[in-house]
Every structure is written in structure tokens, then in C-alpha cells.
C-alpha positions in Angstrom: 86.9 76.6 133.3 89.3 74.0 131.8 92.5 75.1 130.0 92.8 74.9 126.3 95.0 72.3 124.7 97.9 73.8 122.8 97.1 74.3 119.1 99.7 72.6 117.0 101.0 74.4 113.8 99.1 72.1 111.4 95.8 72.8 113.3 96.4 76.5 113.2 97.2 76.2 109.5 93.9 74.4 109.0 92.0 77.2 110.8 93.7 79.8 108.6 92.6 77.9 105.5 89.2 77.5 106.9 89.0 81.2 107.6 90.1 82.1 104.1 87.7 79.6 102.4 84.9 81.0 104.6 85.8 84.5 103.5 86.1 83.5 99.8 82.5 81.9 99.9 81.0 85.0 101.6 82.9 87.4 99.1 81.6 85.3 96.2 78.0 85.3 97.3 78.1 89.1 98.0 79.7 89.9 94.7 77.1 87.7 92.8 74.3 89.3 94.8 75.4 92.7 94.0 76.1 91.8 90.4 72.6 90.3 89.9 71.0 93.2 91.7 72.7 95.7 89.3 71.8 93.7 86.3 68.1 93.3 87.4 67.4 96.4 89.7 63.5 96.5 89.4 61.4 95.1 92.2 59.5 92.9 89.7 62.8 91.3 88.6 63.4 89.5 91.8 63.1 86.0 90.0 65.8 87.1 87.6 68.1 88.2 90.5 67.5 84.8 92.1 68.5 82.7 89.1 72.2 82.4 89.0 73.9 80.9 85.9 75.0 77.3 86.1 78.7 78.4 86.4 77.9 80.7 89.4 75.9 77.8 91.0 78.8 75.4 90.5 81.4 77.9 91.8 79.3 78.5 95.0 79.0 74.8 95.4 82.7 74.3 95.0 83.5 77.0 97.5 80.9 75.7 100.0 82.3 72.2 99.7 85.9 73.5 100.4 84.5 75.2 103.6 82.8 71.9 104.7 85.9 69.9 103.9 88.1 72.2 106.1 85.5 72.2 108.9 85.6 68.4 108.8 89.4 68.4 108.9 89.4 70.7 111.9 86.9 68.6 113.8 88.7 65.4 113.0 92.1 66.7 113.9 93.6 64.7 116.8 93.9 67.9 119.1 90.2 68.7 118.4 89.2 65.2 119.3 91.3 65.2 122.5 89.8 68.6 123.4 86.2 67.1 123.3 87.2 64.1 125.3 88.9 66.4 128.0 86.0 68.8 128.1 87.8 71.8 126.9 86.7 71.9 123.2 85.3 75.5 123.4 88.6 76.8 125.1 90.8 74.9 122.6 88.8 76.2 119.6 89.0 79.8 120.8 92.8 79.3 121.4 93.1 77.9 117.8 91.2 80.7 116.2 93.2 83.3 118.2 96.4 81.8 117.1 95.2 81.6 113.6 94.4 85.3 113.5 97.6 86.3 115.2 99.6 84.4 112.6 97.5 85.9 109.8 98.1 89.4 111.2 101.9 88.7 111.4 101.8 87.5 107.8 100.4 90.7 106.7 103.6 92.5 107.8 105.7 90.4 105.5 106.5 90.8 101.8 105.4 88.2 99.2 108.7 86.3 99.6 108.2 85.9 103.5 110.7 88.5 104.6 109.7 91.3 106.9 108.0 94.1 105.2 108.5 97.9 105.7 
């Protein structure tokens, strides 16, 4: 199994942004699904549940586009391109995701100003 290429800070940051955007998209979809289910609870109201407002559709599209743009940025990052050429794309992607999670976990132990929390 080939070794992963080191994930530079900017690529790890892109992964963190991608993870956050992915979570925002999923959270939005789940909240709207729950909202429409609560507004139209009857089985015969399935069509009403499926008809989101134009604003909701636009927001979903905006969030989805943000995810796509970040995926493209990660795919086109020089380290990702080199990893594909070297045959270690899977290992490098896993290392990048692990580093992003690790950094996110460390960030949760800090106060809003970035200093260590209690």
C-alpha cells in the first residue's frame, strides 16, 4: 500500500470547510423536511410536503453549490493531483480527512478568541 502524501495546511483547511458545508447542507435538508412534515402531517399531504418555497429551494441550491465548489477545490489542489499521479489518492484523502477532524476536535477545546478553553 503506498504512503499518503503529507496534507498541507491549506488542503486540510479546505477539507474542514467542505465538511462544514456538507453538514450545513444536510442540516438544512433535515430541518426543512421536519418543518414540512410538521406543517403537512397527513399522509394525503405528501405533495404539500414535497413543495418547498422558492426561498427554501434557492437556499438548498446555494448550499449544494458551496459543497460542489469545495469538492472541486479539494480535487484540483496540487497535493490531490500529485496523489492521483503517484497512486496514493485514497491514502492521501484519508490522511487529509483525519487531519481535518483532528484539527476540528482541537478547535472545540478553544474559546472563541482561539485561546485554550477550560
